N, C-alpha and C positions, 0 to 999 in steps of 0.2 A: 350970589344977592335973592334974597328973597322975592319973590314976583308975586304969590298970593299968598291968601289966609287958607289954616286949615281949614275953616269953615267953607269959603269958594270952593277949595278946593273937592271938600267931599259932595256938595250941593253939586257941583260939575259930573264926577263922577256917577254919584247915584242918577242925576238923571240921562248920564249918557249911556246907563244899562236899562232904562225903560222899565225899572223895576218898582213897586208898590214898597214906600216905606217898610211895613208888614211882611212883605219876601223877603227885604233886605236885612229886618232885624232877625227873623228865623232862620236865614242864611247864616248869618253872622254870631246868632247864638245869643240878640239882646232882645232887649224890651222894643218896641214900636217906640218905646217915649225916650230912649235913649238917640235913636235916629232922631228924631221929632227935635231934640235938643241940642244935637250937633249942626243939622241944618240951621237952627233958630240963631247959632251962638252960642248960645247961653251955658252949652256943656263942651267939653271936648275929650273926645276916647280916650282912653289908658294905652299906657305903649304897647301891650299887649294886645289891645282891640287893635291898633293900627296896623301892628302885625299882620291881625288875620284880615282884615279890609285889603290891606295891598296885596294878602295872597288870593285874596278870595278874588276880587275885580284884575289881578296879574298886572301891576304896577309897584314902582319904587314906593317904601313909604319916606324918600324924600322929595319925590313929586305931590306925595299930600302935604308933606311940613311946607310946600312952599316954595324947593328951591330950585326945580327942573322943570321945564318944558314940556307938557304930555307928548312923548314920542306917537306917530300916525300909527291909528292899528294896523296889524297885521292883519293878510288876510287868510281867516280859517279856511282850512279845506275840509267839507263836510261828505259824509258817508251817502251813500246812497238812501237810505235807513233816514238817515238825520235829516236831509231833503227833504225825503215823502210825510216826514213829521213835520217840518218849517211849514210845507204845501197846507198842509192840513189846518194845521194853526192861524196859517193866514186867511183859510176861507171862512172862520168862523167870528158870530160875532163875539160884540166886548163882556156879555153873559158868557157864551162857550169857551170864548177864551181863559176868564178868569175860572170858572169850576175846572178846566183843567188842569191850569196853573196852580190851585191850591191842591188839585189831586195828586199833581205830580210833587209836591215840597211834604206832603202828608207820607207819600209813598217813600222820597228819601230819609225823610225824617225817622220814620218809620225802622231804617236800618233793613228791614228786611227786602228790599229789592234797591238798595245801593250797589252802583259797580266798585268793586272793592280791589279793582287792576291792580 
């Protein structure tokens, strides 16, 4: 039985991520207007985009479609380098965080600094 709408699930997923709509759009390769449309319920993502969203946020498409409850988040073991980066990020003010995130998004989007393991 469906327990939620696609709109409510996308809003929950995006809100839980802590990402801005512009960063979600960039990560998914869509426009900010598309993300805003999904949040408002005026638009629904195409099947291919639903799969991309599920892959990016590591959830099942069936959950996005409102069929399953979201499983509890699995604890992620961070490396020492990742913990150091997180600690530095937490020390930044809002402006510093925004600058760092935009720099990271730009670096990854360029393809020059992406981890292709």
